[in-house]
Every structure is written in C-alpha cells, then in structure tokens.
N, C-alpha and C positions, 0 to 999 in steps of 0.2 A: 267284721272286726278287722283291725289293721295289723294285728300281730299274728304271726304263724307260730303256733306252739308245736315245737318238734315232738316233745314227749315229756313225761316225767323225769326222764334221764337228765334234763338240763338242770334241774335242782338236785337230783340225786348225786350227780357228779360233784357239785359243790359240797354237798353234805359229806361226801366220802373224804374230803380233805380235812375234816374236823367238824363234826356235827355241832359241837358246842359253840363254834365261832360263826355259824351261819347267821347273818344279821336277820332279825325278824322282819324289818322293813323290806328286805329283798324277798322274803317268802310272801309278804303281803303283795308285793308288786307282781310277783309271778302267778300267785293264786288269782288275784284280780284280773290280770290280763286274760288268763285261761277261762274265767267265768264272765268276762265281759263287763266287769265292774270297774269303778274308778279307784285307782290305787292312790295311796298316800304320796308316793314319790312321783314327780313328773317323769315322763319318758324322754330322757336326755339323748337317746340314740339318733335323733334327728339333728345331727350336727356335722359340720365339715363338708368338704367337697362332694357334691351329689349325695348328701346324707351318709357319707362314708360307706356306700354300698359298692363302690368301685374304686380302684386305685387312680390317682392322678395319672393321666397318660403321659408317656414319654414325648418330648417335643422334637425329636431328631427328624422326624418326617415333615415337620412344617418348613416352609420357606424361610431361609435365614437371611438376615440383613446384618452384616458385620459393620459395626460402628466405624472401624478404620476406613471402610470404603466411602465414608461420608465426611471424612476429615479429622476424625478423632485419632490422636496419637498418644499411646500410653507412655508414661514416665518422661514427659517433655516439659513439665512445669507450665504448660499452657492450658487454658480451660477448654473443656470438651462439651459444654452445654448445648451449643448450637449443632454440633455434629451428631450428638446423641438424638436431639430432637428431630433432625432430618432422617436419621435412621428409623425412628418411631413413625414419622410421617410417611416414609415409604412403605413400612409394613402395613400401616393403616390403609394405604392406597391399594394394596393387594386385597383381592376379594375375599380370600380366606385368612387374612392377617398374616402373622409370621413371628419369627424369633429375632428379637434385637440381641445380637450376640456381641459379647465383650471378650476379647482375647486376654491373655495374661497381662498383668501390668496395672499401673495406677492411673486412674482417670480423675480429673478435677472438675468440680462443680462450684458455682457461686462466685463469679468474679467481682460481684458487688454485694450490697446489702438490701437490694430491693426484694421484699418478701412476696411481691406479686409474680415473680419469676419462678418457673419450675419446669422440669421435664414432664410434659402432660401427655397421658395416654387417655383417649376418650372413646375408643372403639374396642369392640370385643376381639378376642383371639390374638392378643398381644402378650408375649412373654419376654421379659428381660432375663437373659441367661448369660452367666459368667463362666469362667474357666476354673472355678473352685473358690471356696471361701477361706481356705487355709493358705499357709505360706506358699508363695509362688503362683497363686491364683489371681483373681480379679479384685481389685480394690477401687471403690468409688468413694472419693474423699470430698467433703464439703469444706471449703477454705474460709469463707467469710460468713458471719452470722447473718441470718435472715429471720428475725423474730417473727414468730407465728407464720412461717412459710415452709411447708414441706417440700423437699426438693424433688421427689418422685411422686407424682399424683395420678392415680387412676380414677377418673370420674367422667361419667357421660356428659355430653353437652346439654342434654335435656333431661331433667329428673322431676319434671312437673307432676304433682300428685292430683290427678283428675279424679273428681268424685264420680263413682259409678252407680252406687246404690247404698241402701242402709239396711242394717240388721234389725229384725222386728221382734225377735223373741229371745228370751234368756238362753244362755248356753253354758253347759257344765265343763269345766276345765277337763283336759285330757280327752276330749271327744273331737270329732273331725267335721261336723256339719253345722251350718247356720241357715237360718230362714231369712230371706231378704224381701224387700217389698217389690222389687222388679229385677229379675235376672237377665233382661234382654241385652245389656251391655256387657255381660260376662261370657266367657268361653273356656272350654276345657283347655288346660295347659297354661292358662293366663296366671301371671304373678300379680297378687293384689296385697294391700296392707289394710288390716282393721285399725281404724283410727278413731280415738276418743279422748276427750279431756273434760272433766267436770268435777267441781268440789263435791257434788252430791254422790257420785260414784266413788270417789276417793274415800269419803267417810264410810260408805258401806264396805269397801274393800278392806280397810284397815281396822274396822270395828272388831273387838271392843278397845283397841289400843287408842290411847290418847294422842292427839296431834297438837304440836306445839304452835303458838301464834307466830312465832319467829319463822316458821316454815312457809313464808308468804306465798310462794308459787303454787301452793295447794288451794289457795282460797280465792273467792271472788267469782264474777261471771266468766272470766277467762282463765280461771285457776283450775288446778287438779293434776294428778299424776297423768303424764302424757302416755297413752297407749298407742304403740305403732307396731303391730304384730304382722309379720310378712308370711304369706301362704301362697301355695300353688293350687289351683283348682284341678281336681281330679274328675268330678262328675257334677252335672247339673240335671236336677229332676224337678221341673217346674220352677218354683222359687226356693227349692232346697238345694243348697250349694255344699258340696263335700270337697275337703282339702286333702292333700296328700300328707300333710304334717298336722300334729294336734294343736289345738288351741290351749294355751297354757294358763289361762285365768278364767274365773267365772264371769261371764258377761251378763250383766243385769240392766234391764231397761230402766232409765230414769227419765224424768220429765225435763230436766234442764238441758240436755244435750244428746244428740243422736250418735249412734254407733255407726260411722260411715265406712264403707269400702271404697278404697281409692286405688287407682292404678299404680303399680310399682314398676318403674322403668330402671333398667340396669344394663351394664355391659357385663360380659361373662367370658369364662375361659381365659382369664388373664392371670399372669403369675410372675413371680421373681424367683430365680434359682441360682444357687451356687456363686454368691457374691459376698464379699466382705464390704460393709459400709462403715466408714470412719469419718470423723470430723475433727475440726480445729478446737473443739471444746476442750480437748486435753491440754492445750496451751494456755487456756484463759487463766489469768493469775489469781483465781479464787477457787476454793473448794466449794462444792455444791451445798447450798442451804435452801431447804424446801421453801418455796414461795418468797425468797428474799426479793426477787424482781423478775421482770420479764426475761432477762438474759439467763438467769439461772434456770428458769422454767421452760423457755421456748426458743432459745437463740439457734439451736441446731436441731432440726427435726428432719428425719430421714424420708419415711414413706407414708403416704396417705392413700387409703383405698376407700372410696365413697360410692355407694349404690353399685356395688359389684356383687355378682352372683357366680357361683361355681368357680371360685378363683383361689389363689394360694400364694403363699411365701414358704419356700422350703429350702433346707440346706444352706442357710445363710448365716452370717454373723454380723452383729452390730457392736462396734466399739466406740466408746466415748461420745455419747449422744445425750441431749437433754430429752429427746423423745425418739423412740425407734419406730414402732408401726401404729398408726392411728387408723381405725376402721369405723366408718360411719355408714349405717344402713347396709352392712354386709349381710349376704344371705348365702348360706352354705359355703362358707370360707374356712380354709384350713391354713394354719401356721404350724409348720412341722419341722422338727429337727433344726430349730433355729436358736441361736445362743447370744446372749448379752454379756459384755465384758467391758473393762476399762474404767475410766474415770466416772465417779457416780454422777448421775443425772436425775431427771424428773420421772419420766414414764417409759415403760418398755413396750407393752402391747396393750392397747385399750380399745375395747369394742363397745359401741354405743348405737342405739336405735336399730339394731338388726336382729336376725333370728338364725341361731344355729352356727355361730362362729366357734370353731375348734381350735384350741391351742394344745398341741400334743408333743411330747418328748422335747421339750424346750427347757433351757436353764437360764436362770436370771442372776445368780451369783452376786447379788447385792449391787449390781452395776447401775441400777436406777433405784430412786426412792420407792416407786411402786413396781412390784411384780405384775404379772399379767392380770387384767382385771376388765371391769365392765362398768356401765353407768348409762343414765338417760334412756330409759325405755327398752334397752336391750333384753332379749328374751332367748332362753335356751342356749346361753353361753356355756361352753364346757372347757375347762382347763384340767388336763389329765396327764399323769406321768411326767410332771415337771418338777424342777427343784428351784427353790429360792434360797437366799442367804439367811443367816440368823438375823432376827429382828428386821428382815425386810417385809414390809407390809404389801399384801396384795391389794389391788385398786378396786375398791367398790366406791365409785365416784358420785354418789348421790343420783338424783333424778329417777329413783324407783325402778331400776331394772328388776326382773323377777325371773324365777326358775333358772337359777345359775347353779353349776356344779363345779366344786373343786374336788378332784378325784385322784387319789394316789399322789398327792403333792407333798413333797419332802422339804419342810422349811417354811418359814413364814409366820407373820403375826397379823392381828386385826386392828391394832391401835393405829391412830393417825390416818384413818380413811379419808379420801378426798372429797372435794366438793364443797361449795359455799353453803352456809346455813340456810339461806332461803330455799335451797334446792333439796334439803333433807325431807324425808328419810333417805338414808344411804341405799336401802334395798327394800323391795316388796317381799312378798311371800316366796317360800320355796327355795331359799338358799341352802344348798345341801353341801356339807362337808363329809366326804367319804373317805375313810383311811387317810386322813389328814394328819401329818406329823408336824406339830408346832415347835419352832425352835426360837428360843429367846434367852437373853442373858439373865433375865429375872423372872420370878414367879409373876403370874398375871391373873387378874379377875376381869372378866368381861360382863358388863351389864348391857345386854343388846337393846334395851329400850329405856334409856336413862334420860328422864325429863329434866334433870337438874343441871347438867353440865353442857357447856357449849361444844366441846370436842368429845362428842360421844360417839357411840356406835349404834346407829338406829337401824337395825335389821329386824323385820317383822318375823318373830318366831321361827329362827333358823333350825335346820334339821342337822344334827351331828351324829354321825355313825362311825364307830371305830376311831374316835379322835384320840390321838396319842400325842405326847409332849415330853421334851427333855427337862422341863421345869414344871412346877405345880401350876396348874391352870384351873380356874373355877369359873362358873357361869351363873348369870342371872337373866331372867326373862328369855330363856332358850325355849324353842318349841318342843324339840325331841332331842335327848341326849342318850343315845343307845350304845351300850358296850364301850364306854370310855376306857381308855388305856389298854384296849384289846384290838389287835388287827383282826378284821372280819373278812369273811368270805361272802360274795366274791371280792377279790382284791380290787378289781376295777369295776365300779358300777357302770360306767359308759360301755365297756367292752361287753359286759354281761347282758346289758339291755339291747345292744346292737345285735349280738349273736341270737338273742331270743327273738327279736323282730324278724330276723332273717332266717329263722328256722334252723339255726346251727346249734348242735349241742355244746353247751359250755363246759369246758374241761380245765 
C-alpha cells in the first residue's frame, strides 16, 4: 500500500472537532485506504513541489547572477530584455545553474510587438529572484503588447514524446501499477506519461452521460478525450511497472487505439520569487470584455511554464495582466502566496496537460475574468486555501481535465466556464468542491450536464462536500452533494490527505 496509516487517531481528532460535521466521504476515504480498497475520492495529496513532502528549498546558497552586472539598469526607462537574457544564459552555463537576481527597482520588457521574443529559460536549476513584490521591491513591467507571447518562458529545448511501450491490461483508478508489453526501455526513477485518445474509450468513460454532436473533438478516428497522465516509475518487476503517484482514471483496453507510455522530458528545480509583474494593459483605453478580441484576451501575458517539474512561483504579485501564469505539462508544480490585482483581464493561473499542479494561499480579487483553473487533460490539479471575487468564475477550460480539487476556496462561481464548444465537455469525472464558499450577486441554478444550451456547464457528476453560499444555489445532474450549507471536517481535504499519506496525525 502507498499510504501510511498513523492510527485511528487521525480520524478521531477530526471527529472531536464536531462529530456531526465529519464528512462521510472523508470517512470513506480513510477507511478505504486503511483496508486497501478504492475510495470514492481521488487522493489529491500528490500535488505541488515534490508532492508537498518537503519545503521548497531556500536559494541563497546557489550562485547568484545579478542582472545589473549584465547591463540591466533599474528605473532608467530603457529596456532590459537583452541584459536579463544574458544573465539567464550565464546561469545556464554554470554546471549547477543559479539565481538570476533582480535588485530593487523597475525593469522594462518588450521594446516592440514581436510575440516571438521573450526571456527564455531552457535548463534546470534556474530561479528568477527579486527583492520583494511589495512597495520598494522588484517590478518587471511589459511596455508593448505582444499578442500570444509570454514574456518569461520556462521550457526545455527538447520535449519530444518518444513512445516506450504500451499498457496491455485494464487498470483501476487510484492504484499504482500497470502491465506493459515490454519494459526493456523503462527504468526506475524515469518520468513517463500515459497517453491515449479514442472515441471508443471516451464513450465508455462518460457513459451513461449523453455526448453532444457539437463536441466534435470527441469523435472520429482521431477524436476522443486526450489522456496525458504523468508518472514517475518506482519499481519494475518483469512487465509490471509501479508508479510513485496514483493513476486517476480507469484504464480500459479498447480495439481502436493503444494506451501508450511515452517519455516525459522536463526541466526542473526552476522558480520565480519575490517579484511584482506589471504591464501596460492598465493604460489601454478599453475595459476588459471577455473574448472581445485578441488584445483583450492575449495582449499582455506574463509567465509561461511548459514541461517543468518540481518548480514553483511564490511570493509574487501580478497587476494589470490579460494572463498571469500559464502552465502546460507541469509536473509537481507549486504556485504559492501569489496574488492578482489591478485592471481586469482574461486569465490568472491556468494549468493544462499536467499532473499535480498546486495553487495554494493565493488571491484573485476579481482581477481576471477567470480565477485559478485547469483544462485540456490536466490531472490532479489542486486549488486550495485561495480567495476569488464575487461572481469571478474559476477556469475549467474544457478539454476534459479530471480529478480536480477546489478546496477551502472563498468566493467564485461556475457560470461562463471557458473553452470552445468543440472542446467540451468542460471536465471529466471527479471534480471535487470541498468547503467551497460560493459568492454571487444573484441566486444561481447549475445544471452540470445541460444538453440544451450552448453556454452550459458540462461537468461529469461533480462531487460537492460542504458547499456553502451567500445566495441560494441549487443543482441538477450533480454526482454527490453532501452536507450542503454546512462547513465540514476536515476543513482542508488536501491537507488531511497529505497528512494521512505521510503518517501524520490530523489535528
């Protein structure tokens, strides 16, 4: 078994806080783990930097590369792109990487509108560190719009997905092992991704729910929900491969397409700390209108992190952006103590096609249309202990992410979820809202599988536990709605699962 059960004290401590408020689904999870059975809830504890088992290390012992030593000058109204890139290049030339350090002051990016240009980090062990994200700290300011161009981009040079083998037997969700046809190209410690796409499996996965013909990406020889689930190999016994982290969906063999295992290549131990990011969006002479045009959605985009592992953004602020942080194929990534303010824009934090992205202790304050969210094959995304503005929607951007947790979130709504209709449904199974406090100006009714309307909320049987709201909220086509209008114990599902897995008594 992968979970260490400390003792019955773990559940007894919660019960002592008020037995009537212990969520039955928590008891099912606890008892199932103890008995080696499959729980109803996914195990969301496998999220964040190194699965949240250790703190992100301080970077003060790494070699430092001060951007001013490479020509950047704060507060001089000249552009610093080239100097910052030179500092990054120097850090990447160091065998152990390093810290690209920004002293106090304002640094300017984007002297033109070329969206192909950015500060590019392509190697591991590079951290961008400022002198604080508050007043008198470090500010990085994008001057000109660069539509669909993220100004700071972490991405390896080579992210080819080489096929290694195929899975040959069905797998039950929340287990750790798969049987493959040939394990000779696999090794312990290797990162891989389970990849599959077929209409045949998609219909099995969503059954008995109806699928609309307008969801065209699901159908045909090249259609289907795209599965891309990242894992680390812990053990190989013959052709049986065991992962460190659980599989979050039932794998079923189908005739039309194989379940491939492909190599997952990434850079790791990269981060951003203690920086205020701002942009010239605040002076654009129009207020934000969702999807009005490319300028409103994509003109000013701050940070991209693609194919990164064990990496982070912490203690930063993002003011006046169309998009704050975009994460693609992030694996064990943490966004911590980071806040979004200023003129309203499009998206704040978006995680897609990765596993275990953790967004914790962040606030979104209505500064973007979408609060933190997920989409397009993402698995095990956790948004916990965060706050959104009234009527700010969290971002479930279609493309069938699954096993997503919104945990102890204060504020936010479900309507106006993102993504084009051909890419619906918005979410697969096991979207869990735990002690979620809904804040809206009006009463709301949510039909989570509405086949009649274009702008619907297509979420497959979501699980609501301890759902609370400041207005009347009702539901249709919900999977589980447990203890509505009551705050449940444990207060944080993520923290309770993490402590249970690590053998720590939950108090």
